[in-house]
MARZA-388510 format. One record per residue (C-alpha): x, y, z; residue in three letters; residue number from 1. Coordinates in steps of 0.001 Angstrom, whole numbers, plus 500000, padded with zeros to 6 digits. Layout:
BEGIN
[node [X; Y; Z]; ALA; NUM],
...
// end
This chain:
BEGIN
[node [876229; 311181; 272755]; MET; 1],
[node [876172; 312127; 276436]; THR; 2],
[node [877469; 310376; 279543]; PHE; 3],
[node [875850; 309834; 282939]; ALA; 4],
[node [879267; 309484; 284620]; TRP; 5],
[node [881552; 311716; 282508]; PRO; 6],
[node [884312; 311648; 285140]; PHE; 7],
[node [885013; 308047; 284111]; MET; 8],
[node [886293; 309398; 280784]; LEU; 9],
[node [889459; 310310; 282686]; LEU; 10],
[node [890438; 306665; 282148]; LEU; 11],
[node [890856; 307262; 278397]; LEU; 12],
[node [894252; 309078; 278709]; PRO; 13],
[node [895591; 305982; 280468]; LEU; 14],
[node [895148; 303949; 277276]; ILE; 15],
[node [897966; 305730; 275318]; PRO; 16],
[node [900201; 305222; 278363]; VAL; 17],
[node [899486; 301512; 278185]; GLY; 18],
[node [900150; 301478; 274432]; VAL; 19],
[node [903519; 303178; 274967]; ALA; 20],
[node [904431; 300628; 277635]; ALA; 21],
[node [903445; 297785; 275311]; TYR; 22],
[node [905600; 299166; 272482]; LEU; 23],
[node [908551; 299539; 274862]; ALA; 24],
[node [908217; 295899; 275869]; LEU; 25],
[node [908044; 294929; 272191]; GLY; 26],
[node [911270; 296720; 271425]; ARG; 27],
[node [912984; 295073; 274383]; ARG; 28],
[node [911789; 291682; 273138]; ARG; 29],
[node [913112; 292470; 269647]; ALA; 30],
[node [916544; 293340; 271043]; ARG; 31],
[node [916696; 290044; 272916]; ARG; 32],
[node [915778; 288111; 269780]; ILE; 33],
[node [918468; 289968; 267805]; ALA; 34],
[node [921163; 288593; 270141]; THR; 35],
[node [920638; 285134; 268615]; TYR; 36],
[node [922028; 286313; 265289]; GLY; 37],
[node [921334; 284059; 262321]; ALA; 38],
[node [919269; 281641; 264396]; PHE; 39],
[node [916610; 284354; 264676]; GLY; 40],
[node [916479; 285082; 260922]; GLN; 41],
[node [913333; 284250; 258983]; VAL; 42],
[node [912468; 284782; 255307]; PRO; 43],
[node [911469; 288393; 254484]; PRO; 44],
[node [907971; 287385; 253285]; ALA; 45],
[node [907300; 285516; 256535]; ALA; 46],
[node [908708; 288422; 258514]; ARG; 47],
[node [906349; 290845; 256758]; ARG; 48],
[node [903348; 288559; 257311]; ALA; 49],
[node [904303; 288100; 260938]; GLY; 50],
[node [904616; 291854; 261354]; GLY; 51],
[node [901083; 292393; 260068]; ARG; 52],
[node [899718; 289619; 262235]; ARG; 53],
[node [901405; 291008; 265302]; ARG; 54],
[node [899313; 294159; 264907]; LEU; 55],
[node [895919; 292427; 264708]; VAL; 56],
[node [895683; 291248; 268316]; GLY; 57],
[node [896907; 294501; 269922]; PRO; 58],
[node [894625; 296538; 267650]; ALA; 59],
[node [891535; 294638; 268809]; PHE; 60],
[node [892667; 294895; 272426]; VAL; 61],
[node [893108; 298658; 272024]; LEU; 62],
[node [889597; 299010; 270610]; VAL; 63],
[node [888213; 296834; 273388]; GLY; 64],
[node [889914; 298841; 276144]; MET; 65],
[node [888587; 302090; 274667]; THR; 66],
[node [885037; 300699; 274477]; ALA; 67],
[node [885149; 299431; 278072]; VAL; 68],
[node [886373; 302841; 279279]; ALA; 69],
[node [883495; 304517; 277442]; LEU; 70],
[node [881035; 301996; 278899]; ALA; 71],
[node [882168; 302850; 282430]; LEU; 72],
[node [881057; 306447; 281738]; ALA; 73],
[node [877504; 305164; 280998]; ARG; 74],
[node [876969; 306547; 277474]; PRO; 75],
[node [873524; 307730; 276410]; GLN; 76],
[node [872284; 308382; 272898]; ALA; 77],
[node [869037; 309540; 271326]; VAL; 78],
[node [867602; 306522; 269506]; LEU; 79],
[node [864406; 306117; 267533]; SER; 80],
[node [862875; 303053; 269173]; LEU; 81],
[node [859540; 301457; 268281]; PRO; 82],
[node [857053; 300895; 271092]; ARG; 83],
[node [853371; 300200; 271564]; LEU; 84],
[node [851308; 303125; 272781]; GLU; 85],
[node [847668; 303759; 273655]; GLY; 86],
[node [845478; 306434; 275205]; THR; 87],
[node [842746; 306026; 277820]; VAL; 88],
[node [840468; 308886; 278874]; VAL; 89],
[node [838583; 308404; 282130]; LEU; 90],
[node [835286; 310312; 281870]; ALA; 91],
[node [833775; 310883; 285330]; PHE; 92],
[node [830166; 311716; 286019]; ASP; 93],
[node [830317; 314370; 288778]; ILE; 94],
[node [826615; 315217; 288839]; SER; 95],
[node [824778; 315483; 292166]; ARG; 96],
[node [823311; 312019; 291733]; SER; 97],
[node [826841; 310614; 292137]; MET; 98],
[node [826613; 311550; 295833]; ALA; 99],
[node [824013; 308804; 296287]; ALA; 100],
[node [824806; 306242; 298976]; THR; 101],
[node [823307; 303172; 297301]; ASP; 102],
[node [826903; 302348; 296491]; PHE; 103],
[node [829281; 302245; 299458]; ASN; 104],
[node [830370; 304816; 300526]; PRO; 105],
[node [828977; 306858; 297593]; THR; 106],
[node [828811; 306398; 293845]; ARG; 107],
[node [831457; 309117; 293423]; MET; 108],
[node [833932; 307566; 295846]; GLU; 109],
[node [833389; 304126; 294341]; ALA; 110],
[node [834127; 305526; 290872]; ALA; 111],
[node [837300; 307190; 292126]; LYS; 112],
[node [838466; 303995; 293860]; ALA; 113],
[node [837878; 301918; 290728]; ALA; 114],
[node [839703; 304481; 288586]; ALA; 115],
[node [842703; 304621; 290938]; ARG; 116],
[node [843052; 300841; 290777]; ALA; 117],
[node [842821; 300950; 286984]; PHE; 118],
[node [845461; 303696; 286661]; VAL; 119],
[node [847947; 301906; 288893]; GLN; 120],
[node [847729; 298735; 286789]; GLN; 121],
[node [848560; 300401; 283473]; GLN; 122],
[node [852022; 300223; 281845]; PRO; 123],
[node [854023; 303406; 281323]; ALA; 124],
[node [853367; 303319; 277560]; THR; 125],
[node [849647; 304022; 278081]; VAL; 126],
[node [848708; 307672; 278447]; GLN; 127],
[node [845758; 308417; 280716]; ILE; 128],
[node [843622; 311564; 280732]; GLY; 129],
[node [840738; 312653; 282965]; VAL; 130],
[node [837481; 314348; 281941]; VAL; 131],
[node [834759; 315410; 284387]; ALA; 132],
[node [831187; 316183; 283357]; PHE; 133],
[node [827989; 317334; 284993]; SER; 134],
[node [825854; 319690; 282874]; ASP; 135],
[node [829002; 320400; 280798]; SER; 136],
[node [832251; 318591; 280108]; GLY; 137],
[node [835657; 319741; 281301]; VAL; 138],
[node [839007; 318119; 280562]; ALA; 139],
[node [840957; 318428; 283815]; ILE; 140],
[node [844012; 316313; 282955]; GLN; 141],
[node [845353; 315865; 279418]; PRO; 142],
[node [846626; 312348; 278619]; PRO; 143],
[node [849962; 311725; 280291]; THR; 144],
[node [852260; 308909; 281416]; ASN; 145],
[node [852568; 310596; 284827]; ASP; 146],
[node [850326; 308402; 286964]; GLN; 147],
[node [850847; 310705; 289956]; GLY; 148],
[node [849280; 313615; 288053]; ALA; 149],
[node [846339; 311440; 286981]; VAL; 150],
[node [845712; 310201; 290526]; LEU; 151],
[node [845850; 313784; 291831]; ALA; 152],
[node [843259; 314854; 289251]; ALA; 153],
[node [840973; 311990; 290276]; ILE; 154],
[node [841328; 312983; 293931]; GLY; 155],
[node [840033; 316504; 293207]; ARG; 156],
[node [836707; 315303; 291804]; LEU; 157],
[node [833506; 316070; 293727]; ALA; 158],
[node [829744; 316004; 292865]; PRO; 159],
[node [828353; 319197; 291320]; GLN; 160],
[node [825277; 319985; 289172]; ARG; 161],
[node [823157; 318186; 286535]; GLY; 162],
[node [824151; 315408; 284153]; THR; 163],
[node [825078; 315595; 280482]; SER; 164],
[node [826594; 312277; 279461]; VAL; 165],
[node [826797; 313542; 275880]; GLY; 166],
[node [828956; 316487; 276952]; GLN; 167],
[node [831216; 314088; 278810]; GLY; 168],
[node [831688; 311980; 275696]; ILE; 169],
[node [832259; 315112; 273602]; ALA; 170],
[node [835020; 316357; 275920]; SER; 171],
[node [836607; 312906; 275970]; ALA; 172],
[node [836710; 312858; 272155]; LEU; 173],
[node [838281; 316326; 272059]; LYS; 174],
[node [840874; 315213; 274600]; THR; 175],
[node [841773; 312158; 272529]; ILE; 176],
[node [842009; 314230; 269348]; GLU; 177],
[node [844413; 316593; 271115]; SER; 178],
[node [846542; 313681; 272347]; ALA; 179],
[node [846742; 312023; 268922]; LEU; 180],
[node [847046; 315331; 267057]; ASN; 181],
[node [848561; 318092; 269233]; PRO; 182],
[node [847727; 320748; 266608]; THR; 183],
[node [844021; 320087; 267049]; ALA; 184],
[node [843797; 322183; 270238]; GLY; 185],
[node [842812; 320981; 273667]; TYR; 186],
[node [839608; 322021; 275403]; TYR; 187],
[node [836110; 322509; 274090]; SER; 188],
[node [832689; 322123; 275738]; ASN; 189],
[node [830920; 321814; 272390]; ARG; 190],
[node [829221; 318667; 271200]; SER; 191],
[node [830990; 316403; 268688]; PRO; 192],
[node [830595; 317361; 265058]; ASP; 193],
[node [827137; 316485; 263810]; ALA; 194],
[node [828439; 314644; 260761]; SER; 195],
[node [832076; 313530; 261174]; PRO; 196],
[node [833614; 311562; 258345]; THR; 197],
[node [833147; 307945; 259480]; PRO; 198],
[node [836211; 305764; 259499]; VAL; 199],
[node [836058; 302399; 257679]; PRO; 200],
[node [834127; 299703; 259503]; ALA; 201],
[node [836276; 297814; 261974]; GLY; 202],
[node [838766; 300668; 262378]; THR; 203],
[node [839870; 301368; 265949]; HIS; 204],
[node [842150; 304167; 267051]; LEU; 205],
[node [844772; 303431; 269737]; PRO; 206],
[node [842475; 305127; 272258]; ALA; 207],
[node [839410; 304348; 274351]; VAL; 208],
[node [837099; 306169; 276750]; VAL; 209],
[node [836180; 304696; 280125]; VAL; 210],
[node [832884; 306304; 281161]; LEU; 211],
[node [832113; 306032; 284898]; LEU; 212],
[node [828526; 307084; 285549]; SER; 213],
[node [825109; 306141; 286889]; ASP; 214],
[node [823845; 306773; 283361]; GLY; 215],
[node [821076; 309217; 284288]; GLU; 216],
[node [821013; 312025; 281746]; ASN; 217],
[node [818993; 315262; 282021]; ASN; 218],
[node [820914; 317604; 279718]; GLU; 219],
[node [821553; 317755; 275964]; SER; 220],
[node [823054; 316490; 273712]; PRO; 221],
[node [821677; 312986; 273305]; ASP; 222],
[node [824242; 310504; 274719]; PRO; 223],
[node [823517; 308037; 271918]; GLN; 224],
[node [824311; 310655; 269259]; GLU; 225],
[node [827590; 311393; 271041]; ALA; 226],
[node [828308; 307659; 271193]; ALA; 227],
[node [827699; 307366; 267447]; GLN; 228],
[node [830147; 310243; 266875]; ALA; 229],
[node [832739; 308273; 268870]; ALA; 230],
[node [832038; 305151; 266815]; ALA; 231],
[node [832419; 307136; 263584]; ASP; 232],
[node [835885; 308175; 264795]; ARG; 233],
[node [836874; 304592; 265626]; GLY; 234],
[node [836924; 305268; 269386]; ILE; 235],
[node [835461; 302663; 271723]; GLY; 236],
[node [833686; 303590; 274959]; ILE; 237],
[node [833707; 301204; 277907]; HIS; 238],
[node [831000; 302117; 280401]; THR; 239],
[node [831067; 301440; 284144]; VAL; 240],
[node [827663; 301555; 285831]; GLY; 241],
[node [827694; 302917; 289372]; LEU; 242],
[node [824536; 302593; 291467]; GLY; 243],
[node [821721; 300115; 291860]; THR; 244],
[node [818580; 299428; 289850]; ALA; 245],
[node [816490; 300175; 292941]; GLU; 246],
[node [818278; 303495; 293417]; GLY; 247],
[node [817919; 305866; 296336]; THR; 248],
[node [816411; 309236; 297203]; THR; 249],
[node [818532; 312377; 297538]; LEU; 250],
[node [817700; 315678; 299198]; ASN; 251],
[node [818792; 318335; 296664]; ILE; 252],
[node [818065; 321984; 297539]; ASP; 253],
[node [815104; 320949; 299669]; GLY; 254],
[node [813651; 318621; 297037]; PHE; 255],
[node [813444; 314832; 297267]; GLN; 256],
[node [814921; 313392; 294082]; VAL; 257],
[node [814963; 309685; 293292]; HIS; 258],
[node [818014; 308455; 291374]; THR; 259],
[node [818793; 305008; 289994]; GLU; 260],
[node [821247; 303323; 287650]; LEU; 261],
[node [820367; 303596; 283932]; ASP; 262],
[node [822040; 300356; 282970]; GLU; 263],
[node [820265; 300105; 279619]; ALA; 264],
[node [821552; 303499; 278466]; GLY; 265],
[node [825138; 302698; 279454]; LEU; 266],
[node [824970; 299330; 277715]; ARG; 267],
[node [823736; 300966; 274534]; GLN; 268],
[node [826596; 303497; 274568]; ILE; 269],
[node [829118; 300669; 274905]; ALA; 270],
[node [827484; 298555; 272198]; GLU; 271],
[node [827303; 301474; 269760]; THR; 272],
[node [831060; 302047; 269990]; THR; 273],
[node [832175; 298424; 270226]; GLY; 274],
[node [832996; 298793; 273924]; GLY; 275],
[node [831990; 296763; 276963]; THR; 276],
[node [829638; 297521; 279822]; TYR; 277],
[node [830879; 296775; 283351]; TYR; 278],
[node [828377; 296575; 286171]; GLY; 279],
[node [829118; 297436; 289785]; ALA; 280],
[node [830086; 293831; 290517]; SER; 281],
[node [832756; 293986; 287804]; ASP; 282],
[node [834905; 296683; 289406]; GLN; 283],
[node [837622; 294195; 290351]; ALA; 284],
[node [838003; 293337; 286652]; HIS; 285],
[node [838461; 296834; 285234]; LEU; 286],
[node [841993; 295892; 284194]; ASP; 287],
[node [840348; 293846; 281424]; ALA; 288],
[node [839597; 297144; 279666]; ILE; 289],
[node [843268; 297352; 278714]; TYR; 290],
[node [842911; 294114; 276772]; GLU; 291],
[node [840452; 295931; 274488]; HIS; 292],
[node [842801; 298855; 273892]; LEU; 293],
[node [844103; 298790; 270312]; ASP; 294],
[node [847708; 299919; 270671]; THR; 295],
[node [849723; 301286; 267767]; SER; 296],
[node [853389; 300799; 266935]; LEU; 297],
[node [855066; 304200; 266965]; VAL; 298],
[node [858679; 305252; 266579]; VAL; 299],
[node [859831; 308083; 268807]; LYS; 300],
[node [863321; 309434; 269461]; PRO; 301],
[node [864233; 309126; 273112]; GLN; 302],
[node [867359; 309245; 275243]; ALA; 303],
[node [868519; 305685; 275892]; THR; 304],
[node [871458; 304387; 277889]; GLU; 305],
[node [873625; 302198; 275653]; ILE; 306],
[node [876148; 301060; 278283]; THR; 307],
[node [875427; 297380; 277728]; SER; 308],
[node [875904; 297701; 273959]; ILE; 309],
[node [879236; 299523; 274232]; VAL; 310],
[node [880481; 297200; 276992]; ALA; 311],
[node [879497; 294140; 274981]; GLY; 312],
[node [881341; 295359; 271899]; LEU; 313],
[node [884379; 296112; 274057]; GLY; 314],
[node [884455; 292635; 275579]; LEU; 315],
[node [884070; 291027; 272144]; VAL; 316],
[node [886990; 293095; 270818]; ALA; 317],
[node [889167; 292107; 273799]; LEU; 318],
[node [888335; 288446; 273280]; LEU; 319],
[node [889120; 288594; 269539]; VAL; 320],
[node [892391; 290379; 270250]; GLY; 321],
[node [893510; 287769; 272796]; CYS; 322],
[node [892561; 284835; 270555]; LEU; 323],
[node [894329; 286367; 267550]; ALA; 324],
[node [897524; 286882; 269534]; SER; 325],
[node [897442; 283344; 270928]; LEU; 326],
[node [896819; 281862; 267472]; ALA; 327],
[node [899511; 283795; 265588]; TRP; 328],
[node [902040; 284751; 268251]; LEU; 329],
[node [901582; 281971; 270796]; GLY; 330],
[node [901045; 284495; 273589]; ARG; 331],
[node [898616; 287143; 274828]; ALA; 332],
[node [899181; 290687; 273577]; PRO; 333],
// end
C-alpha cells in the first residue's frame, strides 16, 4: 500500500496520546466511584461483564480513528479490477488519389477530420491504433489509450504513392494481433496468412478496423482476400467511403488521372467481415462504430485509490463504538 499524502500519517502518533488520556480519565472516574464505598459495589459477575463491555466501545473508536487517519493520507493499493476493453485500428488510405478535391477540402483532410472526431468520442478503455497505407502498409501508432498520441499520428498523415487496400488491411490485422498478444511482434508489411485457421462462425474479437479510403485499389494483394482473412480471425472491418461517384481528375507527374469512389468494393469488404459501410454523408455518425465493437471483460492489476473505502470503514467503526458505549455505559466513550 502507498499513500498520496504520506505526511498525513503523522497524525497516527497522536492516537496513542489520546488513548493514554482516555485511560487517565477512566482511572480518575474509578477513584471517584470508590469514594461511595459499599453503595458502589456490584456483584463480581456483573463487574466482570461490565469490564468487558466497557472495552467494546473504545476499541471500535480506536479502530475508527486509525482508519480515518489512514484515509486522510489517501491510501492507494494495486487491485485486480474487471473492466471492458476493446481495440480500434484506424486504417488510412494515403494514396495520391486521397488528395482529390471532390470532397471538401480534400479526401485526406476529410478522413483526418472524421477520425479526430471519432477518437475524441471514445472512452479511455478503448485502445486506438493508426495504420497508413498506399502501395504498402505501415503501422504508425500502436493501439494506446493516449488519445493525444493518436491525434498526433493522424495529423502527420499526407498523400503519397499508389493504393493497396489489401496491404492496409494486412497491417491492421498485424497491429491488432500485437495488441491482443504482445508476443506476436509488431510490424509487418506482408499480406495476411493465406490460410489462417478460421474462428467459429459468429465469433468476434474485441477489436475492429475502421478503413477510411476512396476504395480505389491498384496494387496487390486482393482486398477481398484480405477481408476474408480478417473475417476468419473474427475481426470486423467498418469502411468509410471518401469521395464521390462522379470523381475528379488529378494531375499526377504530368498525367491526367481520373479518380472516383469505389463504393461497391468498400461495401463488399464491410459485408465480408460483418462490418458496416459508411458513406460520406454518414461522417457525423461515426460514433456508431463503437456500438459494433465487441468488448471483452478483462481483469488487470492497477493502482487504485481506496480512500473512500478506508474512510467508510473508519466512520462505521466510530459509529459502532459510540452506539455500544451509549447502550452499555450510558455515555459516549
